[in-house]
C-alpha positions as CSV (number, residue, x, y, z in Angstrom):
1,L,5.4,70.1,185.9
2,A,4.3,66.8,187.1
3,D,6.8,64.5,188.3
4,A,5.4,61.5,186.7
5,V,2.5,60.6,184.1
6,L,0.0,58.2,184.4
7,F,-1.2,57.1,181.0
8,V,-4.3,55.0,181.5
9,V,-5.4,52.9,178.3
10,D,-8.5,50.6,177.9
11,A,-7.1,47.1,178.1
12,M,-10.3,45.3,176.5
13,V,-9.1,47.3,173.3
14,G,-5.4,47.0,173.0
15,P,-2.8,49.4,171.9
16,T,-4.3,52.0,169.6
17,S,-2.5,54.5,166.7
18,T,-3.6,57.1,169.0
19,D,-2.1,55.5,172.1
20,E,1.3,54.8,170.1
21,R,1.3,58.6,169.0
22,V,0.7,59.7,172.6
23,V,3.6,57.5,173.8
24,K,5.9,59.3,171.4
25,M,4.6,62.7,173.2
26,L,5.2,61.1,176.6
27,R,8.5,59.7,175.7
28,G,9.6,63.2,175.0
29,S,8.5,64.7,178.1
30,G,11.7,62.8,179.8
31,K,9.0,61.9,182.5
32,P,8.3,58.6,183.8
33,V,5.5,57.0,182.9
34,I,3.3,54.4,184.5
35,L,1.0,52.5,181.9
36,I,-2.6,51.6,183.6
37,A,-4.5,49.1,182.0
38,N,-8.2,49.9,182.7
39,K,-11.0,47.6,182.8
40,V,-9.2,44.5,184.0
41,D,-12.1,43.5,186.2
42,D,-10.9,40.0,187.4
43,L,-7.6,37.7,186.7
44,R,-9.4,36.1,183.1
45,Q,-8.7,39.5,181.7
46,E,-5.2,40.1,182.8
47,P,-4.2,38.6,179.8
48,E,-5.7,41.5,177.6
49,A,-3.2,44.1,179.5
50,A,-0.2,41.9,178.2
51,S,-1.2,43.2,174.8
52,L,0.1,46.7,176.3
53,W,3.6,45.4,176.4
54,S,4.2,46.4,172.6
55,L,3.7,50.2,173.6
56,G,7.2,50.0,175.0
57,L,6.5,51.7,178.5
58,G,7.2,48.7,180.4
59,Q,4.7,46.5,182.8
60,P,1.2,47.5,182.4
61,Y,-0.7,47.7,185.8
62,P,-4.0,46.0,185.4
63,V,-7.1,47.9,187.4
64,S,-10.5,48.0,187.2
65,A,-11.9,51.3,187.9
66,L,-15.3,50.0,188.7
67,H,-14.1,47.6,191.4
68,G,-10.9,49.6,192.7
69,R,-8.7,46.6,191.9
70,G,-5.0,47.5,191.7
71,V,-4.9,50.5,193.0
72,A,-2.3,49.5,195.6
73,D,0.0,48.4,192.9
74,I,-0.5,51.7,191.5
75,V,0.4,53.7,194.1
76,R,3.3,51.4,194.9
77,A,4.6,52.5,190.9
78,I,4.2,56.3,191.7
79,R,6.2,56.1,194.9
80,A,9.0,54.4,193.1
81,A,8.7,56.9,190.1
82,R,9.3,59.9,192.2
């Protein structure tokens, strides 16, 4: 019943086989998927998030749940997906 899906992955781990299986399921939902790359605490870690492009969901949004970094970008992406 959701308008969009927020798929949160650990950017420091990179894409996993489990992530790839979840992506296949999410594609079948027909809903927009916003890829969130968690644990990107500062600019030095942003390249880690780039590896998530391989999941085929578009731009990964780097965030740090610990520091609140990137939240405004996610809110804009959610609004655009509706």
